[in-house]
C-alpha positions as CSV (number, residue, x, y, z in Angstrom):
1,M,-8.9,-3.6,-13.1
2,P,-5.6,-3.8,-14.9
3,R,-3.9,-0.5,-15.8
4,P,-1.7,0.1,-18.9
5,R,1.9,0.7,-18.0
6,E,4.8,1.9,-20.0
7,D,7.1,-0.5,-18.3
8,T,6.3,-4.1,-19.2
9,S,9.2,-5.8,-17.3
10,V,8.4,-8.9,-15.3
11,S,8.7,-7.0,-12.0
12,A,6.3,-4.3,-13.3
13,V,3.7,-6.8,-14.4
14,R,3.9,-8.7,-11.1
15,G,3.7,-5.5,-9.1
16,C,0.6,-4.4,-11.0
17,W,-0.9,-7.8,-10.5
18,G,-0.1,-7.6,-6.7
19,E,-1.8,-4.2,-6.5
20,D,-4.9,-5.7,-8.2
21,V,-5.0,-8.6,-5.8
22,A,-4.6,-6.2,-2.8
23,A,-7.4,-3.9,-4.1
24,E,-9.8,-6.9,-4.6
25,Y,-8.9,-8.2,-1.1
26,L,-9.7,-4.8,0.4
27,R,-13.0,-4.5,-1.5
28,R,-14.1,-7.9,-0.2
29,G,-13.1,-6.8,3.3
30,G,-15.6,-3.9,3.2
31,F,-13.2,-1.1,2.1
32,V,-14.1,1.4,-0.6
33,I,-11.2,2.0,-3.0
34,V,-10.8,5.8,-3.2
35,D,-7.7,6.1,-5.3
36,R,-5.0,3.9,-6.8
37,N,-1.4,4.8,-7.8
38,S,-2.0,8.3,-6.5
39,R,0.7,10.9,-7.0
40,P,-0.6,13.8,-4.8
41,S,2.3,16.1,-5.4
42,A,3.1,17.5,-8.8
43,R,6.4,18.8,-7.5
44,D,7.8,15.4,-6.4
45,R,7.0,12.4,-8.7
46,R,8.6,10.0,-6.2
47,L,5.6,10.4,-3.9
48,E,3.1,7.7,-4.8
49,I,0.5,5.8,-2.8
50,D,-0.4,2.4,-4.1
51,I,-4.0,2.3,-2.7
52,V,-6.1,4.8,-0.8
53,A,-9.1,3.0,0.7
54,W,-11.9,4.1,3.1
55,E,-12.8,1.7,5.9
56,R,-16.5,2.2,6.4
57,S,-16.8,0.6,9.8
58,T,-14.3,3.0,11.4
59,D,-14.7,6.0,9.0
60,T,-10.9,5.8,8.5
61,M,-8.9,6.6,5.4
62,V,-6.3,3.8,4.9
63,F,-3.1,4.4,2.9
64,V,-1.8,1.1,1.6
65,E,1.6,0.2,0.4
66,V,1.6,-3.1,-1.6
67,K,4.7,-5.3,-1.8
68,Q,4.7,-8.3,-4.1
69,H,7.0,-11.2,-3.5
70,A,7.4,-14.3,-5.7
71,S,7.4,-16.6,-2.7
72,V,7.5,-16.7,1.1
73,S,11.1,-16.9,2.3
74,P,12.2,-18.0,5.8
75,Y,15.0,-15.4,5.6
76,A,12.8,-12.4,4.8
77,R,11.1,-10.5,7.7
78,R,7.8,-8.7,7.4
79,L,8.1,-5.1,6.2
80,R,11.8,-5.6,5.3
81,S,11.3,-4.5,1.7
82,V,10.4,-0.9,2.7
83,D,13.6,1.1,3.6
84,R,13.9,4.4,5.6
85,R,13.8,6.6,2.4
86,K,10.7,4.8,1.1
87,R,9.0,5.3,4.5
88,E,9.7,9.0,4.5
89,N,8.4,9.3,0.9
90,L,5.2,7.4,1.9
91,R,4.7,9.7,4.9
92,R,5.1,12.8,2.8
93,A,2.8,11.3,0.1
94,C,0.1,10.5,2.6
95,N,0.2,14.0,4.2
96,A,0.1,15.6,0.7
97,W,-2.9,13.5,-0.2
98,R,-4.7,14.5,3.0
99,R,-4.0,18.2,2.3
100,T,-5.0,18.0,-1.4
101,N,-8.2,16.2,-0.6
102,R,-8.9,18.1,2.6
103,W,-9.3,14.9,4.6
104,R,-9.7,15.8,8.3
105,G,-10.9,12.4,9.6
106,G,-9.0,9.5,10.9
107,Y,-6.3,7.8,8.9
108,R,-3.7,5.1,9.2
109,F,-1.1,3.3,7.1
110,D,-1.2,-0.4,6.2
111,V,1.1,-2.7,4.2
112,I,-0.2,-5.6,2.2
113,E,2.4,-8.2,1.2
114,I,1.4,-10.5,-1.6
115,Y,3.3,-13.7,-2.0
116,G,2.8,-15.4,-5.3
117,V,3.0,-14.8,-9.1
118,P,0.2,-14.1,-11.6
119,E,0.3,-17.6,-13.1
120,G,1.0,-19.4,-9.9
121,G,-2.4,-20.1,-8.4
122,R,-3.9,-18.5,-5.2
123,P,-1.6,-15.9,-3.6
124,V,-0.9,-15.6,0.1
125,I,-1.9,-12.2,1.5
126,D,-0.4,-10.7,4.6
127,H,-2.3,-7.5,5.7
128,I,-0.3,-5.6,8.3
129,R,-2.5,-2.9,9.9
130,Q,-1.5,0.3,11.6
131,V,2.2,0.4,10.6
132,E,4.2,3.1,12.3
133,L,4.5,5.8,9.7
134,F,3.1,8.9,11.3
135,A,4.1,10.9,14.4
136,R,1.6,9.2,16.8
137,R,3.4,6.6,18.8
138,G,2.4,3.6,20.9
139,R,-0.2,1.6,18.9
140,F,1.6,0.8,15.6
141,V,3.5,-2.1,14.2
142,K,7.2,-1.5,14.4
143,W,9.4,-1.5,11.3
144,D,12.1,-4.1,12.0
C-alpha cells in the first residue's frame, strides 16, 4: 500500500516502490508484515527499519532492509550499498524495536535488494537471509 511522503524526488518514489515490492514478496512467501518504516526510538530519528515481518514457519521476527537499484550492475556486489554506519544504526534500531515491543522470541536480519524501476516491468528480487548484524557469529552472510 503506497504511503504519502513529503519527499517526492525520483529516488524517494523508487525507494517507496521498492519497499512495496519487497512487502508483497514477503507476504506471498508466508510472512506477516508487522510494521513498516518503523522508528522505534523517539530520541534518534536515524533509526529506521524498513519492514518488520514475522515468519510463521519458524516463529522468527525478521527485520528487513530494502535496497532498490535501477539495474543489475556487474560492478556492484551484494550488500555493498549498506555501509558500516548504516549497519550500526540498523542493529540499534532492531534492538530498540525488540525492547519497545517486548519481543523475546527468535529474530534475524535480512536484506532484500530490488532491481528495477516502477515503470520498467517485473523487478528482480534478491532476498539475502540471515545477514550478519547481531552479535551471534558463524551462521550469517558476511558483509563484503
